[in-house]
PAKOLGU-384458 format. One line per field, with one value per residue (C-alpha): residue in three letters; z, x, y. Coordinates in pm, 1 decimal, decimal comma. Each point is the difference from the previous one (the first is absolute). Layout:
! residues N
r ALA | ...
w Z | ...
u X | ...
v Y | ...
//
This chain:
! residues 393
r MET | GLU | ASP | PRO | ASN | ASP | SER | HIS | PRO | GLU | GLU | ILE | PRO | GLY | VAL | ARG | GLU | ASN | LEU | GLU | ASN | ASN | ASP | THR | ALA | ALA | ALA | ALA | ALA | ARG | ILE | GLN | GLN | TYR | LEU | GLU | ARG | GLU | ASN | ASN | ILE | PRO | LEU | ASN | ILE | ALA | ILE | THR | GLY | GLU | THR | GLY | SER | GLY | LYS | SER | THR | PHE | VAL | ASN | ALA | LEU | ARG | GLY | MET | SER | ASP | ASP | ASP | GLU | GLY | ALA | ALA | PRO | THR | GLY | VAL | THR | GLU | THR | THR | ILE | GLU | VAL | THR | GLU | TYR | PRO | HIS | PRO | ASN | TYR | PRO | ASN | VAL | THR | LEU | TRP | ASP | LEU | PRO | GLY | ILE | GLY | THR | THR | LYS | PHE | PRO | ALA | LYS | LYS | TYR | LEU | GLU | LEU | VAL | GLY | PHE | GLU | LYS | PHE | ASP | PHE | PHE | ILE | ILE | ILE | SER | ASP | THR | ARG | PHE | ARG | GLU | ASN | ASP | VAL | LYS | LEU | ALA | GLN | GLU | ILE | GLN | LYS | MET | LYS | LYS | LYS | PHE | TYR | PHE | LEU | ARG | SER | LYS | ILE | ASP | ASP | ASN | LEU | ARG | ALA | GLU | ARG | ARG | LYS | ARG | ASP | PHE | ILE | GLU | GLU | GLU | THR | LEU | THR | LYS | ILE | ARG | ASP | ASP | CYS | VAL | HIS | ARG | LEU | ARG | GLY | LEU | GLY | ILE | GLU | SER | PRO | GLN | VAL | PHE | LEU | VAL | SER | SER | PHE | GLU | LEU | HIS | LEU | TYR | ASP | PHE | SER | LEU | LEU | GLN | GLN | THR | LEU | GLU | ARG | ASP | LEU | PRO | LYS | ASN | LYS | ARG | ASP | THR | LEU | LEU | PHE | VAL | MET | PRO | ASN | ILE | ASN | PRO | GLU | ILE | ILE | ILE | LYS | LYS | LYS | LYS | ALA | PHE | GLN | SER | LYS | ILE | LYS | TYR | TYR | ALA | THR | LEU | SER | ALA | ALA | VAL | ALA | ALA | VAL | PRO | LEU | PRO | GLY | LEU | SER | ILE | ALA | VAL | ASP | ALA | ALA | VAL | LEU | VAL | VAL | ALA | VAL | THR | HIS | TYR | VAL | HIS | ALA | PHE | GLY | LEU | ASP | VAL | PRO | SER | LEU | LYS | ARG | LEU | SER | ALA | ARG | THR | GLY | VAL | PRO | TYR | ALA | ASP | LEU | CYS | ALA | VAL | ILE | ILE | SER | PRO | LEU | ALA | ALA | ALA | GLU | ILE | THR | LYS | ASP | LEU | LEU | LEU | LYS | VAL | ILE | ALA | GLN | LEU | ALA | GLY | THR | VAL | ALA | LEU | ILE | ALA | ALA | GLU | GLU | ALA | THR | ARG | TRP | ILE | PRO | PHE | ILE | GLY | ILE | PRO | VAL | ALA | MET | GLY | LEU | SER | PHE | THR | THR | THR | TYR | LYS | VAL | LEU | ASN | LEU | LEU | LEU | GLU | LYS | LEU | ALA | ASP | ASP | ALA | GLN | ARG | VAL | PHE | GLU | ARG | THR | LEU | VAL
w -2432,6 | -80,2 | -268,3 | -302,5 | -88,0 | 325,0 | -144,4 | 269,2 | 302,3 | 229,7 | 304,8 | -140,4 | 44,1 | -293,0 | -258,9 | -119,1 | -5,6 | -199,1 | -265,4 | -2,5 | -90,5 | -250,9 | 196,5 | -90,5 | 88,5 | 351,8 | 58,5 | -156,3 | 249,2 | 300,7 | -70,3 | -43,3 | 326,7 | 173,1 | -138,0 | 93,6 | 348,2 | 31,5 | -95,8 | 238,0 | 301,4 | 305,5 | 238,7 | 305,4 | 169,9 | 330,8 | 66,4 | 374,6 | 280,8 | 231,6 | -180,5 | -174,3 | -54,2 | -385,4 | -76,5 | -295,5 | -141,6 | 25,6 | -174,4 | -292,1 | -17,8 | -43,8 | -271,9 | -185,2 | 66,9 | 137,7 | 278,1 | -226,9 | -271,1 | -65,8 | 176,8 | 253,0 | 361,0 | 147,9 | 258,8 | 264,7 | 341,5 | 157,1 | -20,3 | -335,2 | 7,5 | 205,4 | -169,4 | -164,1 | -356,7 | -274,7 | -260,8 | -306,8 | -194,5 | -318,5 | -233,5 | 204,6 | 153,0 | 160,7 | 228,7 | 283,5 | 246,7 | 290,4 | 190,0 | 353,9 | 282,0 | 259,7 | 282,1 | 323,6 | -110,5 | 155,4 | -282,7 | -72,6 | 385,3 | 39,6 | 136,3 | -286,6 | -285,6 | -202,0 | 14,5 | -132,1 | -263,9 | -131,2 | 64,9 | -180,0 | -356,0 | 12,7 | -80,2 | 225,7 | 203,4 | -17,3 | 320,6 | -53,9 | 258,8 | -85,8 | 350,7 | 251,7 | -1,7 | 300,9 | 195,8 | -223,1 | -293,0 | 185,8 | 110,4 | -341,5 | -101,3 | 287,2 | -115,6 | -376,4 | 117,5 | 175,0 | -323,6 | -170,3 | -242,8 | -74,5 | 115,4 | -75,6 | 187,2 | -240,5 | 138,7 | -230,4 | -89,7 | 39,3 | -244,5 | 233,8 | 283,2 | -187,8 | -122,3 | 375,1 | 97,6 | -293,6 | 188,3 | 261,4 | -52,6 | 56,4 | -223,9 | -173,9 | -190,3 | 43,0 | 369,3 | 43,8 | -204,4 | 248,8 | 332,5 | -115,3 | -116,7 | 340,5 | 201,3 | -172,6 | 40,7 | 369,2 | 91,6 | -170,6 | 186,0 | 331,9 | -92,9 | -69,7 | -362,0 | -5,6 | -340,6 | -173,7 | -362,0 | -33,2 | -297,7 | -95,2 | -299,1 | -148,1 | -202,1 | -226,4 | -96,0 | 2,1 | -150,2 | 325,3 | 324,9 | 95,1 | -278,4 | -194,6 | 319,8 | 45,5 | -353,8 | 61,3 | 317,3 | -122,2 | -301,4 | 223,5 | 235,3 | -256,4 | -124,8 | -335,4 | -211,6 | 134,3 | -48,3 | -357,6 | 69,3 | 264,6 | -225,7 | -292,9 | 170,8 | 184,1 | -126,9 | -185,7 | 287,4 | -109,0 | -291,4 | 195,3 | -3,1 | -372,3 | -59,9 | 256,0 | -230,6 | -297,2 | 127,3 | 132,3 | -335,7 | -186,0 | 225,6 | -154,5 | -368,2 | -33,8 | 75,4 | -264,6 | -248,2 | 76,2 | -57,1 | -297,5 | -131,2 | 100,9 | -231,6 | -289,0 | -3,4 | -132,5 | -338,7 | -82,5 | -225,7 | 188,8 | 343,6 | 156,1 | -78,6 | 139,3 | 320,3 | 41,2 | -3,6 | 247,0 | 230,6 | -62,9 | 91,0 | 352,4 | 47,4 | -132,6 | 178,9 | 333,6 | -63,4 | -64,7 | 300,9 | 240,4 | -133,5 | 39,2 | -359,3 | -86,4 | -45,2 | 325,4 | 217,1 | -160,5 | 47,1 | 370,5 | 11,1 | -174,9 | 275,2 | 288,4 | -103,4 | -145,0 | -331,9 | -299,0 | -186,7 | -309,1 | 128,9 | 138,3 | -366,9 | -153,0 | 138,7 | -92,3 | -314,6 | -43,6 | -206,3 | 253,1 | 307,1 | 60,7 | -277,3 | -5,1 | -54,5 | -304,1 | -257,0 | -269,7 | 199,8 | 115,1 | -349,9 | -151,4 | 286,4 | -77,5 | -357,2 | 78,8 | 207,4 | -147,0 | -118,8 | 115,4 | -295,9 | -171,9 | 288,6 | -21,1 | -379,5 | 24,3 | 288,8 | -239,4 | -286,0 | 181,1 | 150,4 | -325,3 | -59,0 | 54,4 | 289,9 | 112,2 | -17,4 | 319,2 | 230,9 | -201,2 | 31,3 | 372,1 | 50,9 | -227,3 | 193,0 | 314,5 | -88,8 | -154,3 | 312,1 | 239,7 | -206,0 | -50,9 | 344,7 | 157,2 | -252,1 | 96,4 | 375,7 | -36,9 | -175,8 | 245,4 | 289,7 | -134,7 | -14,6 | 339,3 | 115,7 | -233,2 | 143,7 | 353,6 | -55,0 | -164,1 | 344,4 | 189,7 | -192,6
u 241,7 | 371,7 | 100,8 | 105,4 | 272,2 | 162,3 | 247,7 | 278,6 | -99,4 | 213,2 | -54,0 | 210,5 | 370,0 | 224,9 | -272,4 | -22,7 | 398,0 | 7,2 | -283,5 | 173,4 | 354,6 | -183,2 | 87,8 | -357,9 | 119,7 | 112,4 | -331,1 | -210,5 | 206,1 | -85,7 | -353,0 | -35,1 | 179,0 | -224,3 | -320,7 | 129,3 | 65,6 | -325,3 | -201,0 | 172,0 | 0,9 | -32,2 | -276,0 | -37,8 | -354,2 | -12,7 | -349,5 | -37,7 | -245,3 | -124,4 | -91,7 | -320,1 | -31,6 | 7,5 | 329,3 | 40,9 | -341,6 | 117,8 | 346,8 | -220,8 | -203,4 | 266,8 | 148,1 | -333,3 | -45,6 | -260,9 | 66,8 | -0,5 | 206,9 | 341,8 | 257,3 | -201,3 | 58,4 | -172,5 | -296,7 | -187,0 | -152,1 | 316,0 | 338,6 | 126,1 | 296,9 | 271,9 | 283,1 | 85,0 | -126,8 | 59,1 | -252,3 | 105,3 | -270,0 | -65,9 | 42,1 | 281,3 | 250,0 | 186,2 | -323,5 | 3,2 | -232,2 | 99,4 | -241,6 | 153,5 | -105,2 | -221,6 | 145,9 | 45,1 | 15,2 | 249,7 | 249,6 | -69,7 | -7,6 | -112,2 | 338,9 | 214,3 | -246,8 | 130,8 | 337,8 | -110,7 | -193,0 | 281,2 | -187,4 | 277,4 | -86,0 | -390,0 | -101,5 | -319,5 | -195,4 | -383,7 | -118,6 | -314,5 | -294,2 | -342,8 | -123,1 | 184,3 | 346,0 | 196,8 | 317,2 | 221,1 | -107,0 | 89,5 | 326,4 | 86,7 | -105,4 | 204,8 | 307,3 | -54,8 | -25,5 | 335,5 | 131,9 | -119,2 | -227,1 | -357,8 | -283,7 | -377,5 | -311,9 | -218,7 | -315,7 | -101,0 | -313,5 | -229,9 | -241,5 | -67,8 | -75,0 | -237,3 | -178,2 | -48,9 | -115,3 | -252,2 | -228,4 | -49,8 | -332,5 | 172,6 | 323,6 | 172,2 | 300,8 | 221,5 | -74,7 | 111,5 | 319,0 | 78,1 | -64,6 | 244,9 | 256,2 | -68,5 | 40,2 | 331,2 | 128,5 | -92,4 | 161,0 | 332,4 | 13,7 | -69,2 | 272,3 | 259,1 | -34,0 | -25,9 | -154,8 | -76,5 | -98,4 | -300,9 | -122,6 | -319,4 | 16,7 | -141,6 | 238,6 | -291,2 | -101,6 | 285,6 | -194,2 | -214,4 | 67,7 | 369,0 | 205,0 | 30,1 | 94,0 | 268,6 | 132,6 | 24,1 | 163,2 | 269,1 | 76,6 | 21,2 | 261,6 | 204,2 | 321,4 | -64,3 | 188,6 | -218,1 | -346,4 | -42,0 | 117,2 | -256,6 | -283,8 | 63,6 | -55,5 | -317,6 | -334,8 | -203,9 | -254,9 | -132,1 | 14,3 | 280,2 | 234,0 | -25,8 | 44,7 | 293,8 | 185,0 | -77,1 | 144,5 | 301,5 | 82,4 | -72,0 | 277,0 | 262,5 | -113,5 | 267,2 | 274,9 | -106,4 | -31,6 | 359,0 | 145,2 | -189,9 | 150,2 | 336,0 | -9,8 | -139,3 | 317,2 | 201,7 | -3,9 | -97,8 | -299,2 | -320,6 | 214,5 | -201,3 | -337,4 | 135,9 | 136,9 | -309,4 | -221,6 | 232,4 | -50,5 | -375,4 | -19,6 | 138,4 | -193,5 | -342,0 | 58,7 | 26,1 | -319,8 | -207,8 | 148,7 | -60,2 | -358,0 | -51,5 | -84,3 | 217,7 | -149,9 | 69,6 | -78,0 | -356,7 | -25,7 | 80,9 | -247,5 | -265,3 | 39,9 | 12,6 | -298,4 | -234,2 | -30,3 | 98,7 | 311,2 | -174,7 | -220,2 | 334,1 | 148,9 | -327,6 | 54,6 | 344,7 | 63,6 | 395,6 | 162,3 | 277,2 | -193,4 | -43,0 | 259,2 | 383,2 | 185,9 | 220,0 | 180,4 | -204,2 | -333,8 | 111,5 | 120,6 | -342,8 | -188,8 | 223,6 | -83,1 | -354,7 | 59,7 | -68,4 | 306,5 | 282,1 | 82,9 | 60,1 | 217,9 | 220,6 | 16,9 | 110,3 | 250,5 | 168,9 | 0,9 | 148,1 | 299,9 | 179,1 | -8,2 | 338,5 | 69,3 | -366,4 | -138,1 | 116,9 | -124,5 | -334,9 | -27,2 | 69,5 | -304,9 | -244,5 | 128,2 | -62,7 | -345,7 | -101,4 | 87,1 | -138,4 | -336,8 | -18,0 | 48,1 | -255,6 | -273,5 | 80,2 | -11,7 | -329,3 | -154,0 | 120,2 | -109,2 | -353,6 | 2,2 | 121,7 | -294,9 | -255,8 | 126,9 | -39,5 | -376,1 | -69,3 | 122,5 | -258,6 | -298,9
v 8172,5 | 56,4 | 227,6 | -186,9 | 248,0 | -69,5 | -236,8 | 41,0 | -194,4 | 189,4 | -270,9 | -252,0 | 137,8 | 39,6 | -40,3 | 366,8 | 23,3 | -323,0 | 153,1 | 332,8 | -183,4 | -181,6 | -321,9 | -150,1 | -358,4 | 83,6 | 197,9 | -304,3 | -231,1 | 231,7 | 18,7 | -369,8 | -37,3 | 208,7 | -152,6 | -350,4 | 123,9 | 174,7 | -335,6 | -204,0 | 166,9 | -238,9 | 23,7 | -241,5 | -24,3 | -190,5 | -144,2 | -129,2 | -50,2 | -300,0 | -321,6 | -24,2 | 384,9 | -3,2 | 68,8 | -226,3 | 98,2 | 367,4 | -101,8 | -155,4 | 293,6 | 228,5 | -223,2 | 3,1 | -373,6 | -232,3 | -232,4 | -322,8 | 168,9 | -172,9 | 171,9 | 149,6 | 29,0 | -315,0 | 85,7 | -182,3 | 4,6 | -136,9 | 183,2 | -60,2 | 237,6 | -170,3 | 165,2 | 338,6 | -51,8 | 228,0 | 49,8 | 227,7 | 193,7 | -190,3 | 294,7 | 195,6 | -262,4 | 314,0 | 37,5 | -269,4 | -62,5 | -218,6 | -187,8 | -35,5 | -264,3 | 113,9 | 170,6 | -163,4 | -391,5 | -193,0 | 25,4 | 371,7 | 139,1 | 373,1 | 113,2 | -126,1 | 3,4 | 312,7 | -150,1 | -343,2 | 133,8 | 232,1 | 327,8 | 203,7 | -100,0 | 124,7 | 364,6 | -27,1 | -231,0 | -83,5 | -147,9 | -179,9 | -108,9 | -139,5 | 71,0 | 227,1 | 125,2 | -169,4 | 36,9 | -177,3 | 203,7 | 313,3 | -126,6 | -68,1 | 360,7 | 126,0 | -195,4 | 109,6 | 370,5 | -28,3 | -112,8 | 303,5 | -202,7 | 76,0 | -206,9 | -28,4 | -176,8 | -181,6 | -131,5 | -277,3 | -185,0 | 309,7 | -160,2 | -278,8 | 247,3 | 190,9 | -304,5 | -79,7 | 362,0 | -1,7 | -202,7 | 265,2 | 202,4 | 347,9 | -88,2 | 290,8 | -104,7 | 324,1 | 15,8 | -364,0 | 74,5 | 305,4 | -200,2 | -301,7 | 267,5 | 229,6 | -384,6 | -79,8 | 350,3 | 10,4 | -330,6 | 71,4 | 324,7 | -177,6 | -233,1 | 269,7 | 94,4 | 376,9 | 92,7 | -340,2 | -23,8 | -264,9 | -68,9 | -228,5 | -236,9 | -301,0 | -192,6 | -114,7 | 346,8 | 251,2 | 271,7 | 20,0 | 150,8 | 133,5 | -164,6 | 323,2 | 182,9 | -249,8 | 27,4 | 385,6 | -21,6 | -219,9 | 210,4 | 306,0 | -201,9 | -150,9 | 165,4 | 174,7 | -257,2 | -299,3 | 174,1 | -86,2 | -366,4 | -28,8 | 163,4 | -219,5 | -322,1 | 125,6 | -151,3 | 229,5 | 33,3 | 364,3 | 244,4 | 207,3 | -248,4 | -59,1 | 373,3 | 13,7 | -298,9 | 202,2 | 306,6 | -200,4 | -148,1 | 336,5 | 171,8 | -292,1 | 37,4 | 285,4 | -242,5 | -236,0 | 264,6 | 122,8 | -307,6 | -47,3 | 346,8 | -98,0 | -346,6 | 226,7 | 162,1 | -302,4 | 7,7 | -374,4 | -65,9 | -143,4 | -4,4 | 268,9 | -201,9 | -335,6 | 156,0 | 210,7 | -338,9 | -156,2 | 284,3 | 37,4 | -358,3 | 25,2 | 324,1 | -155,7 | -322,6 | 176,8 | 199,4 | -314,3 | -177,7 | 293,6 | 45,6 | -398,0 | -0,5 | -316,9 | -359,6 | -133,0 | 303,9 | -11,2 | -356,7 | 31,4 | 309,8 | -220,2 | -245,1 | 219,1 | 227,3 | -309,2 | 255,8 | -242,1 | 55,5 | 45,4 | 277,4 | 167,5 | -40,1 | 142,6 | 368,1 | 1,6 | 202,0 | 42,5 | -296,8 | 28,5 | -101,1 | -386,8 | -69,5 | -85,4 | 335,0 | -59,2 | 247,1 | -124,6 | 62,4 | 348,8 | 116,6 | -131,1 | 207,1 | 305,7 | -40,0 | 70,7 | 303,2 | 338,1 | 193,7 | -217,8 | -188,6 | 346,9 | 119,0 | -351,0 | 37,8 | 355,9 | -91,0 | -270,0 | 243,3 | 305,4 | -195,4 | -4,2 | 359,4 | 161,1 | 238,1 | 28,5 | -381,7 | -131,5 | 282,5 | -13,2 | -360,6 | -22,9 | 272,5 | -221,1 | -291,6 | 143,6 | 118,7 | -312,1 | -228,1 | 250,7 | 19,0 | -395,1 | -65,1 | 254,4 | -126,4 | -362,1 | 81,7 | 184,8 | -281,6 | -273,1 | 250,0 | 20,2 | -391,7 | -64,0 | 236,5 | -208,2 | -302,1 | 128,1 | 137,6 | -357,0 | -183,4 | 222,3 | -64,9
//
């Protein structure tokens, strides 16, 4: 956890100088711009592969949707993607999944494929196959490599393969998975890919097989500024992802706290509390969305897992989950947190003490916001863990 006394986020250029020169308005503006920029970093993920390989279903799974949800990518036994189609994430419109037409169709021949789909806008490519990777997949990978972009091979519909193999008397799941993976790697090497990365995935059960490994690989390969963007849209497929999200949020709390402290330096009655509430609404809404605890996300999770919505809500404790985050609701929740009411009252009172009031108020405001956000984050992360566990029952 960050040190709550570290009230100078040095990473944001100019903030320390602004605070040292008592230009708190400029410091607040810089921090606000930084947070807005951080929360809106674009990420464009291309999903491609041959006709019927399960691209659209995977797009829907990454967006936390079922195939029959409103706004889901259409799926079917025939080629349903005939154009480059964008699907923004329902909670994070800055993250877009692009369902690309199958390579090698008459409209999208292999040679001109990347040019026709507009390859330059994508951060990375996921090449999907539901059987064996073929020559077209390899040609595409080689072209992507020439453009110095990352690509990953994803073998879909693994659950179908295992279902078929289970009928055999000597079936061992791990051995079957290794056999499928080795076969894909061997075939890709034979077609000219040096060190292919192949991930076995079921779009209907992302918590199983290699999806966690895919998530870790993408996180490692992405530029630093895009890692959290990817992390926050990832479904909660295991407890580790929930912990990672919590840590990423904790590292940013100091910025919200410093913004709160800068506002506390302006001697207007009630201004600090009003601005703090607005700052907290933004931060907490972000937490709720990333943990999948907003009402639409919970309803989509219920539809996807078959666990009734009421059962998911029954394990939630925080009044901020499955609710619209408003200033009134937040202030009500904060009032019930031990010690914070006294800190807020002390901040308001000290601002009017000559000479020492403003610095003291700034310190109190920083501490209050820091403590409040940490407590709320802790409770929401615990709720996300309980909801995840409930879906496995």
